[in-house]
N, C-alpha and C positions, 0 to 999 in steps of 0.2 A: 967785194968784200965782207964788208957791216951786213949785206943781207941775207948771206950765205950764215954767217955765224948765227944769226937768228932764228934763221930757220930749222939751223941743226937744235938751238936750244928748245925750240915748241915741239919738234919732235921727242926729246928728250922728257919733256913733261908731260907730253900725251901719253906717252909710253909707260910713265910710271904713275899715273894719275887714273886716266881711263880704265885700267884693267881692274883698278882698286875699287872704284866707283860701280863698275856693272858687274862685277862676277855674280854675287849675290841675285841681281834679275835675271841675268843670263841662265843659272842653273837652275831657275825656276821656269825660263822661257823652256828650258830643253826639258826637263820633266812634265811640264804641260802639252809639250809638241808628242811625246811618247806615251802617255798616257792620259786619257780624258777622265777615267775614273777605275776602281779596285774595289774587288768583292774580297773580303776579309772573314772566313770561317773560326769560330772558336768557341772550345766546351762554354756553356751557360750555367754551369753549375759549379763555381770556382770562387766563392767571396774569398777576399773582398776583390780580386780582380776585376770579375766579369760573374753576373747573376741575375737574374732576373727579379722585377720586385711586385708587390701585391697585382698590377695591373699587366703582367707578363710582358712590362718594357724591360729590354736590358741597363742595367748601370753598374756601376764600377771604377776602378780605376783604368782598365784599358779603354772603356768606353771613352772617357774623358780625353786620354791618351789622342785616341785615333780621330776624335772631333779636332783636337789642336793641331794634330800633323794633316789633315785634311784643309786646314788653315793656312798652315805653315807653307803647302805644297800648290791648292788649288788645285788637287786631284779629289774628284768623290769618292768619298768611301762607303760601300754598302756591308756595313758589320752585322751578320750574321751568328745565331747562336744554336747550339743544338748538343745532343750528348755527346763524349768525346769520341766515341768510337764512330758515330755515325759522321761526325765533324772530319776524321781522318779520309774517311769513304767520298765524302762530297769534295777535298779538292783531290781526289785521286783519280776521280771522274770529270774533272777539269770545270766544275762548275765554280770552283774560287781559284782568286790567285794566290791568295795567301792565306797561311793558318796561323795561329797565337796559342799562346800557351804551350808550347812544344820542347819536351828535353830531349837532348842529344843521346841517341842509344845508338848501337851496334847495327842493329834492324834497319834505323831510320837513315841512316848516312849514305847507304845509297840512293835515296829516293828523293834526299830533300837537301836542298843549299839553305843553313842559318845563318841568321843575322848573330849579331854579337850578344853575350848574354845581356837580361836586365831586371833580373833577380834571382837569389838566391833560396831554393826551397827545399826544407828539412823532410823525410819522409821516413816516420818511423812507425812501428806497429802499435795498435792502441790494443789493450784488451781488459777484461774484464777484474775489477778489484780483487775480486775471489779467485782469479789466476794468478797463482805465481810461477817463478822461472822461465819468464819468457825475457830472455836477455839478447840473442840472435837469431838471427833470419833460421838458421837450423834447430832452433829450439820449440819453433812453430810446428815442426814435421809432426806428421800425425793427426794435427788440429784443422776443423774446417775453418777457412781466411778468406772474408770476402773484402774483392779488388772493385776495380771499374775497368768496365770495359775498354779496353784499348790503351791502359795505363804503360805506362815506362815501369811500375814495379812488376808486373807480370813477367818482361824479359829478364829482372834480376833473380825472380823466382825460380824461374825455370833453370836459369843458369845453377841455379845451387839445388838441383831435382825435386823442388815443390811444383808438382803441375797438378796431381788428382785434388788435392787438397783446397785449390783454388775454388771461389765460387764469384761467378761475375754478376755485375749487376750496372746497369746504365747510367746512373749517377751516384756522385758522394753522399747527396741529401738523400735518395735511398738506401742506401747502405745504412744511415743515422736513424731512417725510419723503421729499419727492419732490425737494426740496436732496441730500440726504444718499445719494440714490442717484446723482446728479448727472443728473436730469434735468431741473434749473430752476438756472440763475445768474442772474437777475436775481427781486426779488419785491418787494414793497411792504406789510408787515407795521407794526402800530401796534409802538413801540419796545419798551415793557414786555413783551408777550407774547414780541416777538422775541429779544430776548436771552433771556429764559428758555429757550424752546427751542434756539437755537443752542447753548447751554450744556450744556442735556441731550443733544443729540445730537453734540457735541464737536466742533463746526463754527465755534467764535468765530474761532477764527487763520485761514479758510478765507475768510471774509467782511469785508467793509466797508460801510460806509453813509454816504449823502450827508446834505449839512444836510435839515433837514425839510422835505417839500413845505410843510406845514402843520402848525399846532397846534391840536386837537381836543380839547373839553370833552367830559365825561362829563357826562349829564344823565339823569334818570329820566323817561319819557314816558307820556302817558294819550292816547287817541282824543280828536280834536278836540270840546271843548264841555265834557269831562268837569272842569269848573274845583271841583267839589266833593271827587272825589277826589284831585284834584292839590295843591290845599286841605289835604287829611289827610294825603298822602303828605310835604308838606312842614312842616308841624304836626308830625308823628311826628318826622321826622330831627330837628326843631329842639330837642327835650326831650333828644339824646343829647348829652352833654357833649364839651367838647374832651378832655378827658383821658378819655374813652370812648373816645373816637377813636383818641386817641394809643395807648390799648393796644391796641387791634385793627391800628393799624397797625405797629407793633412785632412785634406775632406772626408778622406776613407779610414786614415788609420784615427784621426782624432789627433789634439795637441795636449802636450806636458800639463797638468795641471798649476804646477809651478815650477821657477826655475830653481835650480841648484845654489845654494848658499855660498858664497866666495871660500868659505873655510872646508869646505867639504874637499875642494881642490888638494887640501893638504891632508884630508885625514887618509887618504889610501896611503900617504908614505910611512904615516906613524902606524899605520894596522901591518904595513909592511915587515916594519922592524919588529912589530911584536910577533909577526907569525915567524920572521926568520929566529929571534930568540927564542920562542916558544917550539919552535923546531929541533934548534940544538938540545934544549932539556929533553925533549920527546926521544932524540937519538938516543940519548945517553941511558935514559929511561930502558928504552925499548934493547939496547945492549945487555944492560942489567938483567932484564928478563928472558934472552934469548933461550939460556938455559932452561928455563921454566917449559917456554914455548915448543921445546923440542920435546921433553915427556909427555907434554897434552897433545902433540900433534895428532894421534891415535886417536885419541878422544873428540877430535874438532873434525876428524875426518868421517868419524862413525856420526857425529851429530849431523855433517851437511846429509851424509847420505838419508838417514832420516827425513831430514826435512825436505829431501827432494822426492823420498818417496810419498810424504804427506801432502806435500805439493800434488803430487802425481794423480792421487788416490782423490785429493779434493777435486781437481777438477775431472776426473774421472765421473765422482757424484753427480754434478753439476751438469754433465753431460747425456745422465738415464732421465728418459721421462716419467720415471713409478718415484711414488714416494721412497726414500730411505733416510733411517735415522740408525743409528747405534746408542744403547743405553747402558748403563753396569748395572748391575744386578740388582740393585735397591732402585731402580726407575728412572736415573737422572741423565738427563742428556749428555750423549757426548759430543754428537755429530750428524748433520744432518743434510739433506741439498735441499735448493730451492723449490721444491714443491712443498714439503712441510713449513716451509715461510710461507706459502699460499695456505695452506690449511688453516695454519693457526692466526696466520694475519701478522706475524714478527718476525724479524730478523733473525739469522741463523746465531749470530753473536748475542742476541738476548735470548733463544731458545737451550741455548747452553749452559748445563749447570742448574737446570731447573726440571722439575717433573709436569706428568701431565695436568698435576693439579691446578698448575700455573696459568692454565690455557682453555679449558673446557672447563664444564660443572661435574659435580663432583660423581654423578650416576655413571657418567661416560669416562672420567678417571678411574673409578673403579672398574669399568668393565674393560678398560685398557690395561689395569695392574692384572687383572685375574689371568688374561689370553697371556700376558709377559708369566705370570710364575705357570700356567701350566705349562708352557717351553720349557721351563728351567725344571721343573720338577718331573716331566716326561724325560726330559733330555732329546728331545726330538720337535721337527719344527710344529707350529700350530698354524691351521689356517682356517678364516673365517669372512663370512661376507658381514658388509654392515654400508650404512648408506650414511653419506657424510656433506656437512655444506661447509662451504671453504670460506673464510673469515673475508677473505682479501675484497672478493666480488660478490659472494654470497649466491654461487652455483654450488649444486648438488652432483655430489659423483657415488654410484655403487662400484666400492673398493672391495679388491679379495686381497686381504691382508696374508702374507707368512710371516711370522715370528720364530726365530729359530735362536738356539741357545750360543753362544761361543765361548771356546775353551783355551785356554796357554797352551805352551808345548807342554807343561806337566801334568795337564788333563784338569787344570782346574778354572772353574768358570768366572768369567770375566765379565760377563755382560749379556745381552740378548738385541741383536740386528734385526731391523724389520725393513720389510721391504710390501708397499701397495699398489697394488696394479687396477686401473681403472676397468672396470668391466660392463659399465654402463651400457655402453651400445651390444654388448654381446647377449645380456642377459634381457635386453628388449628383443634381440633378434630371438634368442631361446623363445621366449614367452610367445611371440608368433608363432613360430613353427609347432609349439605346443596347441595352438589355439587351432591351428589351421589341420593339426592332424586330427585335435579332437573331434574338428568340424567334419571331416575325411570318415572319422570311425564309428561316427552318427550316421552317415550318407550309410558305410555300409555295409551295419545292422540292418538297415530300412531295406537296403538293395536285397540281402539275404532273406527277412521276412517275408516281402512279396514274393521271390522267386520259390520259395519254401510254399505258402499261400497258394500262391499260380498251380502249384505241381500237386499239391492237397487235393486242388479242384481237379484237375485232369484226372488223380486217382479216383477222385470220388463219381468224375464220368463213367471211368470204365468201369466200375463196381456196378453202376447202373445199367451198363451194357451188359455186363455179364450176366446179373440178375434174371435180364430180359432173354438170354441164350439158351437151348435147350442142346444145341450141340456142344460134346463133351471137347471135340479137339478145336472148335474156336473159343471155349472158354479155355481149354489150357494156355490157349495164346495169348488171351486178353489178359490171363492170370501171371504167366511170366512177365508180360511187359508191365502190368503194372508194379510186380515186386522191382523191376528194374528201374521203374520212374520212382519209387521209392526210396530205392538204395541211393538215388541221387537228391532228393529230396531231403532224404536224413543228413545231408553233410550240409546243409543251407541251414536245418533245423538247428543243428551242432552247434555253428557257428553264428546262429543269433544270440543264442545264451552265454557263449563263448566270448570272453575279455579279449583274445587274442585271435583276428582275424586272417590272419595269412597260416593258420593251424587249429587243427581239431586235435580232443582226445582221443584216440585209439579206438579204448576199451567202451568208452560210452557209444560210440558211432556203431560199432560193431555189435553190442547188445541192441539196439534199437533193430539193424536190419535182422538180426536172426529172431528176435521176439517178430516182428512183422511178417517174415516169411511163415514159420509155424502158427499162426493166425490166417495166415490166406489160404493154405494149405489145411487147415483145420483138425490139425495133427493132433490126435489124442496122448497126451501126456502120458500116458499108461503104455502106450504103444513104442513109441519114440521118445528117446531124452537127448534132450542138447546139454552138452558139456564145454565151457568155453576156458581157454586159459591162455588168456592175452594179458600182456605186461601195459601197463599203466602209463604211457608213454605220448607224445605228440606226434602229428604226420602231419606234412604239408598238403596243401589241395591238390598239386600237382601228382599225388599218388593215391588221394581219398577217395576221387571217382572211380577209376579203374578198379581200386583193391575193394571196394563196396559191390563193383558190379560182379566182380570176381566171384567174391565169396556167395555174393546171391544166388549164382548159376552152380556152384558145386555144390549148396545146402537145398536147392531147389529140387536137382540132379536126385541127390541122396534121398529125397522125401519122396518122388514119385518114383523110382524106377529100385532103391533099394531095397526096401521093406515089402514085397508083395503080399497080397491075401492078410492074413493075421500076424505075420512076423513080425516080431518085438527088435529091436536094438537101439544103437547109441549112435550117436554124430557129434565128433567132437572138433572144436575151430580152435586150433592154438596159434599163437605169433611169437615169437620172441627177437630178439635183438642178438645178433651174431657180429660184432665187431662193428663194421660200416654197414652192413647188410640186415633186412629182416626177412625171416623163415615165415611162410605160413603154412600150418599145415590142415587141410580140410579131410577128414576121414571117418569111414564109417565102416559097422562091421557087419553089412547087409550080405547080398547075395553075387556079389560084385560085378564085373564086367565079363562077356564072352571072350573067352581066346580068341578067336577070331575077330574080334572086332578093335578096328583101326584107329583110336581115339586121336592121333595125331590127322587125321584127314576123315573125319567125322563128316555123317549127313544132318547130325541136330545143330540148330544154329548156336545152342548154349554153347556147347564146347569149342565150337568156333571164334563165338565170344570171347569165352574164356583166352583159348592160345592167343586171339590177337590182342588182347589186352594185357597180359603179361609179357609178349614179347615186344612189341610195338610203343607202347604206352609207358610198361614200367621197366622196358628195357631188362627184363630178368629172364629166368627157367623156369621149366615146369617138369615135375618127372612124376608119374604113374607108376603106382605099386598095388596090384591088382591081386596079392594074397591074404585070404582073412577079412576080405573085403574089397572097399576102395580106398587107397590112400593118395591123393593130392600134394608134392610138396613144391610148393612154391619160393623163387630166392629172388630179391632184387634189392639194388644200391640203395640207399635214403639219403637225403642231402642233410649235410653237417654244416 
């Protein structure tokens, strides 16, 4: 009986003691049994939680916490850092078991199981100090705003209809680098890394931030359904004591410089009482002033509207890439954008209220003032080009500046608006094109000169051949060929002396042709006279060749056949412009053509050439009047 009681007591002691002693070791054995190692992926650009040092090694709060977790559980941890969007893709491809630094969102809930939160993170909007009116997520609509790829903030923006305005970057630090280059003026970054990078790049004084759009919480997450792994993660971090967490936090957040004195504890109570008394007095004062406020409410609303419009205009000015400024009628600056700051090397608040004489030498300031007065005196925009050196970095730009007077609703002058656009690249391109055109123009002049010389050589050879031939028929053929060649050579001779290479002067061209024809046929000026009535106008090369050959054939025919024997007479060449057409008339008062002669189907080569040139090359019409001599009328459309 005594032995039975002793055995029972022993069992009770074992049941109470053994589980208490071995629970931690048993749990560790179970964890170790299931997982020998795990891979954890995280953002590598989120100070002070996790980021890379100068040697590209990962460091930060989470790095130290995971090392301590590894020590507590005995499970090997492989911690991998990368940009946030890639990290999410990494775990989705089953290349990692756990992802850290993750917010819970509606889109992520179906994909992941989340641990308990371990840090609260405020997410505000940061904006340049010159931009005002950013007080809610709706107020950024219409602005370009930088975000990190894969960030939870993107889902918040989408829920509020802000989609096209988002510009995505791989990391928070990349965003701040673009901010330092003045390429970004609004961005949404979690507050801890934002403050870290703004301090790192000396931008704290240049930027402000709004109230938090939302407050997220950091979790560790595993793919949906991996409850055993999540339980292991949670259990491991629960083994880390508050003191151990505190040591890690102090390492990265630092320690306070001095402890709070004892009397400060009571200072809050005293201040609270003062605030209450002040609030009572304030409420009483506000009640007395309520009637006054009612009467001034409309004025306040008007002022608010004006402030909003001013904010909008100021923001708009700073997004314009051109230099923009406004002066009063005395030349005093009323406002400007950031580009004028670069030109003068001075901030906008130090430009307002001053004149050009405060920033540039007197000669240049006089020039600026003269252009202001031109716009004011004429009441119209004044446009000029000038090259300037920018004071901020010394680079030079060729600027096209437009200054226009500004008037109020009563038509009274209030100042001058100036806009200067950088045309450096455009001007360089124009100069290159002009140089290229000049080079080609010189080449074409040389080509026309050489073609003209070659045709003159051919003409001279034909003349030599003509002088050595006795047969009149062959002489006539050679003479006609010589005239045709000269008609074409005259085009190149005229072009060689012309400023334009795409068209020639009609009157000069026809004078050369007809004079040479008379010389070729050795026509006695007392027997046959030539009259010309040609308008002095340009004509394209497409028309010059066929027109010259046509006149050559018709005048040659008149000289050969219209005045037999000692008959005297006249040949008239006239050309005039009729709307969009040219009308050419070649007539003589000679014997005319026989009535039986079918000029549309002639045996002569000359008239065949004329008809072919007019109908096929000039795309015109030709008519013959055989009364009182011969009169050819040719009409064709000219290029406009």
